[in-house]
N, CA, C and O atoms as a printed pandas DataFrame, in Angstrom:
     atom_number atom_name residue_name chain_id  residue_number  x_coord  y_coord  z_coord
0              1         N          MET        A               1    1.240   -1.419   -0.262
1              2        CA          MET        A               1    0.009   -0.341    0.080
2              3         C          MET        A               1    0.944    1.158   -0.109
3              4         O          MET        A               1    2.145    1.059    0.139
4              5         N          LYS        A               2    0.522    2.241   -0.451
5              6        CA          LYS        A               2    1.117    3.765   -0.602
6              7         C          LYS        A               2    0.874    4.550    0.418
7              8         O          LYS        A               2   -0.300    4.839    0.648
8              9         N          TYR        A               3    2.022    5.117    1.330
9             10        CA          TYR        A               3    1.954    5.891    2.434
10            11         C          TYR        A               3    2.745    7.410    2.025
11            12         O          TYR        A               3    3.659    7.684    1.246
12            13         N          LYS        A               4    2.178    7.959    2.659
13            14        CA          LYS        A               4    2.844    9.717    2.728
14            15         C          LYS        A               4    3.434    9.688    4.084
15            16         O          LYS        A               4    3.132    9.083    5.112
16            17         N          ILE        A               5    4.282   10.450    3.799
17            18        CA          ILE        A               5    5.151   10.531    5.387
18            19         C          ILE        A               5    4.863   11.776    6.266
19            20         O          ILE        A               5    5.006   12.920    5.834
20            21         N          ASP        A               6    4.521   11.540    7.302
21            22        CA          ASP        A               6    3.994   12.889    7.959
22            23         C          ASP        A               6    4.670   13.251    9.536
23            24         O          ASP        A               6    4.721   12.540   10.540
24            25         N          LYS        A               7    5.122   14.551    9.317
25            26        CA          LYS        A               7    5.908   14.835   10.748
26            27         C          LYS        A               7    7.047   14.417   10.833
27            28         O          LYS        A               7    7.440   14.476   11.998
28            29         N          THR        A               8    8.056   13.861    9.878
29            30        CA          THR        A               8    9.156   13.549   10.048
30            31         C          THR        A               8   10.006   12.653    8.581
31            32         O          THR        A               8    9.486   12.147    7.587
32            33         N          ASP        A               9   11.088   12.720    8.883
33            34        CA          ASP        A               9   11.787   12.200    7.620
34            35         C          ASP        A               9   11.751   10.841    8.227
35            36         O          ASP        A               9   11.567   10.673    9.432
36            37         N          LEU        A              10   11.965    9.691    7.212
37            38        CA          LEU        A              10   12.283    8.131    7.620
38            39         C          LEU        A              10   12.995    7.741    6.995
39            40         O          LEU        A              10   13.002    8.119    5.823
40            41         N          PHE        A              11   13.953    6.790    7.455
41            42        CA          PHE        A              11   14.893    6.091    7.179
42            43         C          PHE        A              11   14.747    4.695    7.022
43            44         O          PHE        A              11   14.753    3.956    8.006
44            45         N          ILE        A              12   14.592    4.188    5.644
45            46        CA          ILE        A              12   13.335    2.944    5.669
46            47         C          ILE        A              12   14.379    2.390    3.956
47            48         O          ILE        A              12   14.478    2.927    2.852
48            49         N          ASN        A              13   15.008    1.011    4.592
49            50        CA          ASN        A              13   15.436    0.099    3.353
50            51         C          ASN        A              13   16.770    1.015    2.932
51            52         O          ASN        A              13   16.937    1.367    1.764
52            53         N          ASN        A              14   17.553    1.307    3.828
53            54        CA          ASN        A              14   18.894    2.031    3.624
54            55         C          ASN        A              14   18.561    3.202    2.619
55            56         O          ASN        A              14   19.348    3.484    1.716
56            57         N          LYS        A              15   17.448    3.832    2.790
57            58        CA          LYS        A              15   16.983    5.313    2.131
58            59         C          LYS        A              15   16.335    6.309    2.964
59            60         O          LYS        A              15   15.380    5.972    3.663
60            61         N          LEU        A              16   16.807    7.632    2.956
61            62        CA          LEU        A              16   16.004    8.382    3.599
62            63         C          LEU        A              16   15.116    8.838    2.871
63            64         O          LEU        A              16   15.472    9.065    1.715
64            65         N          HIS        A              17   13.781    9.118    3.204
65            66        CA          HIS        A              17   12.497    9.547    2.726
66            67         C          HIS        A              17   12.067   11.005    3.604
67            68         O          HIS        A              17   11.598   11.113    4.737
68            69         N          PRO        A              18   12.414   12.006    2.641
69            70        CA          PRO        A              18   11.759   13.145    3.364
70            71         C          PRO        A              18   10.188   13.000    3.729
71            72         O          PRO        A              18    9.345   12.222    3.281
72            73         N          GLU        A              19   10.083   14.146    4.818
73            74        CA          GLU        A              19    8.455   14.301    5.097
74            75         C          GLU        A              19    7.749   14.745    3.542
75            76         O          GLU        A              19    8.439   15.353    2.724
76            77         N          GLY        A              20    6.427   14.400    3.268
77            78        CA          GLY        A              20    5.724   14.663    2.372
78            79         C          GLY        A              20    5.905   13.935    0.994
79            80         O          GLY        A              20    5.118   14.272    0.110
80            81         N          SER        A              21    6.885   12.935    0.688
81            82        CA          SER        A              21    7.195   11.904   -0.011
82            83         C          SER        A              21    6.329   10.998    0.164
83            84         O          SER        A              21    5.888   10.885    1.308
84            85         N          GLU        A              22    5.859   10.154   -0.813
85            86        CA          GLU        A              22    5.254    8.714   -1.040
86            87         C          GLU        A              22    5.910    7.932   -1.037
87            88         O          GLU        A              22    6.979    8.162   -1.602
88            89         N          ILE        A              23    5.734    6.651   -0.473
89            90        CA          ILE        A              23    6.179    5.254   -0.502
90            91         C          ILE        A              23    5.575    4.260   -0.178
91            92         O          ILE        A              23    4.725    4.195    0.709
92            93         N          GLU        A              24    6.036    3.217   -1.009
93            94        CA          GLU        A              24    5.288    1.932   -1.216
94            95         C          GLU        A              24    5.618    0.860   -0.005
95            96         O          GLU        A              24    6.666    0.222    0.092
96            97         N          LEU        A              25    4.587    0.805    0.823
97            98        CA          LEU        A              25    5.171   -0.438    1.994
98            99         C          LEU        A              25    4.173   -1.136    2.260
99           100         O          LEU        A              25    3.016   -0.773    2.046
100          101         N          THR        A              26    4.606   -2.555    2.911
101          102        CA          THR        A              26    3.504   -3.625    3.171
102          103         C          THR        A              26    3.421   -3.465    4.469
103          104         O          THR        A              26    4.197   -2.780    5.135
104          105         N          LYS        A              27    2.186   -4.279    5.017
105          106        CA          LYS        A              27    1.453   -3.898    6.330
106          107         C          LYS        A              27    2.778   -4.166    7.510
107          108         O          LYS        A              27    2.942   -3.456    8.502
108          109         N          GLU        A              28    3.493   -5.141    7.201
109          110        CA          GLU        A              28    4.424   -5.542    8.345
110          111         C          GLU        A              28    5.754   -4.352    7.917
111          112         O          GLU        A              28    6.614   -4.237    8.790
112          113         N          GLN        A              29    5.895   -3.699    6.945
113          114        CA          GLN        A              29    6.918   -2.655    7.245
114          115         C          GLN        A              29    6.589   -1.225    7.880
115          116         O          GLN        A              29    7.402   -0.357    8.198
116          117         N          THR        A              30    5.090   -1.196    7.994
117          118        CA          THR        A              30    4.572    0.086    8.700
118          119         C          THR        A              30    4.457   -0.239   10.145
119          120         O          THR        A              30    4.113    0.733   10.817
120          121         N          LYS        A              31    4.681   -1.508   10.912
121          122        CA          LYS        A              31    4.788   -1.381   12.318
122          123         C          LYS        A              31    5.683   -0.841   12.667
123          124         O          LYS        A              31    6.767   -0.852   12.083
124          125         N          GLY        A              32    5.315    0.022   14.164
125          126        CA          GLY        A              32    6.083    0.979   14.741
126          127         C          GLY        A              32    6.280    2.353   14.198
127          128         O          GLY        A              32    6.890    3.253   14.775
128          129         N          ILE        A              33    5.720    2.424   13.064
129          130        CA          ILE        A              33    5.751    3.862   12.371
130          131         C          ILE        A              33    4.396    4.476   11.688
131          132         O          ILE        A              33    4.221    5.444   10.948
132          133         N          GLU        A              34    3.572    3.567   12.214
133          134        CA          GLU        A              34    2.035    4.061   11.782
134          135         C          GLU        A              34    1.953    5.475   12.292
135          136         O          GLU        A              34    1.180    6.090   11.557
136          137         N          ASP        A              35    2.406    6.208   13.200
137          138        CA          ASP        A              35    1.845    7.552   13.342
138          139         C          ASP        A              35    2.533    8.576   12.640
139          140         O          ASP        A              35    2.360    9.768   12.891
140          141         N          PHE        A              36    3.410    8.092   11.653
141          142        CA          PHE        A              36    4.136    9.106   10.702
142          143         C          PHE        A              36    3.630    8.725    9.348
143          144         O          PHE        A              36    4.237    9.182    8.380
144          145         N          LEU        A              37    2.672    8.006    9.167
145          146        CA          LEU        A              37    2.365    7.660    7.665
146          147         C          LEU        A              37    0.658    7.724    7.575
147          148         O          LEU        A              37   -0.164    7.429    8.443
148          149         N          ILE        A              38    0.432    8.267    6.067
149          150        CA          ILE        A              38   -0.880    8.653    6.200
150          151         C          ILE        A              38   -1.103    7.706    4.682
151          152         O          ILE        A              38   -0.493    7.831    3.620
152          153         N          PRO        A              39   -2.043    6.888    4.994
153          154        CA          PRO        A              39   -2.574    5.840    3.852
154          155         C          PRO        A              39   -3.006    7.097    2.765
155          156         O          PRO        A              39   -3.666    8.107    3.009
156          157         N          VAL        A              40   -2.374    6.646    1.457
157          158        CA          VAL        A              40   -2.780    7.210    0.300
158          159         C          VAL        A              40   -3.353    6.447   -0.907
159          160         O          VAL        A              40   -2.685    5.622   -1.530
160          161         N          ASN        A              41   -4.856    6.822   -1.258
161          162        CA          ASN        A              41   -5.887    5.910   -2.068
162          163         C          ASN        A              41   -5.963    6.791   -2.889
163          164         O          ASN        A              41   -6.102    7.983   -2.615
164          165         N          HIS        A              42   -5.864    6.205   -4.262
165          166        CA          HIS        A              42   -6.209    7.409   -5.437
166          167         C          HIS        A              42   -7.404    6.705   -5.950
167          168         O          HIS        A              42   -7.695    6.929   -7.125
168          169         N          ASN        A              43   -8.217    5.815   -5.206
169          170        CA          ASN        A              43   -9.671    5.508   -5.902
170          171         C          ASN        A              43  -10.282    5.638   -4.992
171          172         O          ASN        A              43  -10.164    4.967   -3.967
172          173         N          PRO        A              44  -11.158    6.637   -5.202
173          174        CA          PRO        A              44  -12.292    7.706   -4.215
174          175         C          PRO        A              44  -13.243    6.510   -3.724
175          176         O          PRO        A              44  -13.869    6.679   -2.678
176          177         N          GLU        A              45  -13.383    5.260   -4.464
177          178        CA          GLU        A              45  -14.537    4.244   -4.093
178          179         C          GLU        A              45  -13.865    3.555   -2.768
179          180         O          GLU        A              45  -14.586    3.372   -1.788
180          181         N          LEU        A              46  -12.605    3.205   -2.739
181          182        CA          LEU        A              46  -11.873    2.764   -1.606
182          183         C          LEU        A              46  -11.776    3.470   -0.367
183          184         O          LEU        A              46  -11.693    2.923    0.732
184          185         N          THR        A              47  -11.791    5.111   -0.644
185          186        CA          THR        A              47  -11.372    5.729    0.402
186          187         C          THR        A              47  -12.299    5.608    1.618
187          188         O          THR        A              47  -13.495    5.659    1.329
188          189         N          GLU        A              48  -12.005    5.460    2.903
189          190        CA          GLU        A              48  -12.778    5.529    4.107
190          191         C          GLU        A              48  -12.845    6.853    4.793
191          192         O          GLU        A              48  -11.781    7.381    4.474
192          193         N          GLY        A              49  -13.392    7.549    5.432
193          194        CA          GLY        A              49  -13.671    8.937    6.086
194          195         C          GLY        A              49  -14.314    9.735    5.351
195          196         O          GLY        A              49  -15.437    9.479    4.915
196          197         N          HIS        A              50  -13.659   10.831    5.118
197          198        CA          HIS        A              50  -13.915   11.962    3.987
198          199         C          HIS        A              50  -14.025   11.262    2.552
199          200         O          HIS        A              50  -13.460   10.270    2.091
200          201         N          PRO        A              51  -15.112   12.293    1.935
201          202        CA          PRO        A              51  -15.373   12.154    0.633
202          203         C          PRO        A              51  -14.489   12.408    0.043
203          204         O          PRO        A              51  -13.688   12.925    0.822
204          205         N          VAL        A              52  -13.982   12.357   -1.190
205          206        CA          VAL        A              52  -12.843   12.468   -1.865
206          207         C          VAL        A              52  -13.531   13.236   -3.106
207          208         O          VAL        A              52  -14.350   12.666   -3.827
208          209         N          GLN        A              53  -13.170   14.458   -3.279
209          210        CA          GLN        A              53  -13.816   15.060   -4.936
210          211         C          GLN        A              53  -12.810   14.726   -6.242
211          212         O          GLN        A              53  -11.617   15.001   -6.110
212          213         N          SER        A              54  -13.236   14.193   -7.379
213          214        CA          SER        A              54  -12.685   13.996   -8.326
214          215         C          SER        A              54  -13.076   14.944   -9.298
215          216         O          SER        A              54  -14.086   15.614   -9.508
216          217         N          GLU        A              55  -12.000   14.801   -9.811
217          218        CA          GLU        A              55  -11.973   16.127  -11.157
218          219         C          GLU        A              55  -13.151   15.940  -11.955
219          220         O          GLU        A              55  -13.469   14.833  -12.388
220          221         N          GLY        A              56  -13.898   17.131  -12.193
221          222        CA          GLY        A              56  -14.880   17.252  -12.699
222          223         C          GLY        A              56  -16.196   17.378  -12.098
223          224         O          GLY        A              56  -17.220   17.900  -12.537
224          225         N          SER        A              57  -15.926   16.727  -10.885
225          226        CA          SER        A              57  -17.521   16.559   -9.648
226          227         C          SER        A              57  -17.311   18.014   -9.053
227          228         O          SER        A              57  -16.346   18.766   -8.917
228          229         N          GLU        A              58  -18.763   18.063   -8.739
229          230        CA          GLU        A              58  -18.986   19.371   -7.866
230          231         C          GLU        A              58  -19.187   18.919   -6.481
231          232         O          GLU        A              58  -19.441   17.802   -6.031
232          233         N          ILE        A              59  -19.014   20.046   -5.923
233          234        CA          ILE        A              59  -19.538   19.996   -3.935
234          235         C          ILE        A              59  -20.583   21.239   -3.997
235          236         O          ILE        A              59  -20.398   22.400   -4.363
236          237         N          LYS        A              60  -22.122   20.372   -3.353
237          238        CA          LYS        A              60  -22.636   21.518   -3.162
238          239         C          LYS        A              60  -22.616   21.863   -1.999
239          240         O          LYS        A              60  -22.573   21.002   -1.121
240          241         N          VAL        A              61  -22.648   23.440   -1.635
241          242        CA          VAL        A              61  -22.744   23.631   -0.562
242          243         C          VAL        A              61  -24.297   24.594    0.072
243          244         O          VAL        A              61  -24.670   25.651   -0.438
244          245         N          THR        A              62  -24.753   24.140    0.849
245          246        CA          THR        A              62  -26.062   24.897    1.365
246          247         C          THR        A              62  -26.006   25.745    2.737
247          248         O          THR        A              62  -25.632   25.278    3.813
248          249         N          GLN        A              63  -26.431   27.043    2.524
249          250        CA          GLN        A              63  -26.291   27.920    3.817
250          251         C          GLN        A              63  -27.705   27.781    4.709
251          252         O          GLN        A              63  -28.733   28.146    4.140
252          253         N          THR        A              64  -27.788   27.355    5.849
253          254        CA          THR        A              64  -29.137   27.635    6.406
254          255         C          THR        A              64  -28.936   28.807    7.376
255          256         O          THR        A              64  -27.869   29.258    7.792
256          257         N          LYS        A              65  -30.400   29.270    7.694
257          258        CA          LYS        A              65  -30.169   30.257    8.791
258          259         C          LYS        A              65  -30.390   29.907   10.248
259          260         O          LYS        A              65  -31.273   29.141   10.633
260          261         N          ASN        A              66  -29.362   30.640   11.168
261          262        CA          ASN        A              66  -29.871   30.002   12.629
262          263         C          ASN        A              66  -31.186   30.448   12.649
263          264         O          ASN        A              66  -31.516   31.484   12.074
264          265         N          LYS        A              67  -31.989   29.724   13.287
265          266        CA          LYS        A              67  -33.087   30.348   13.961
266          267         C          LYS        A              67  -33.132   30.224   15.444
267          268         O          LYS        A              67  -34.228   30.153   15.999
268          269         N          GLY        A              68  -31.940   30.189   16.181
269          270        CA          GLY        A              68  -32.005   30.294   17.238
270          271         C          GLY        A              68  -32.270   31.323   18.113
271          272         O          GLY        A              68  -33.494   31.407   18.004
272          273         N          ASN        A              69  -31.911   32.224   18.966
273          274        CA          ASN        A              69  -31.891   33.129   19.855
274          275         C          ASN        A              69  -31.594   34.312   18.840
275          276         O          ASN        A              69  -30.635   34.140   18.088
276          277         N          LYS        A              70  -32.278   35.435   18.742
277          278        CA          LYS        A              70  -32.433   36.687   18.092
278          279         C          LYS        A              70  -32.251   37.760   19.255
279          280         O          LYS        A              70  -33.126   37.892   20.111
280          281         N          LYS        A              71  -31.142   38.487   19.257
281          282        CA          LYS        A              71  -31.001   39.558   19.853
282          283         C          LYS        A              71  -30.994   40.869   19.229
283          284         O          LYS        A              71  -30.846   41.879   19.916
């Protein structure tokens, strides 16, 4: 799986990988460094959590009025 390195540089497989770079690692290789890796998934159908906007798609924003206390 592909990961983006976060918060630090990592020395993996005799190579220095700077923060922000992407690296392909196995589950076994991520043990102990999970806090410094962000999974990179380029397939929106498989992404968990926040929705991903693909090129050419629209995001609709709806504004509502607060009907709470008026001063």
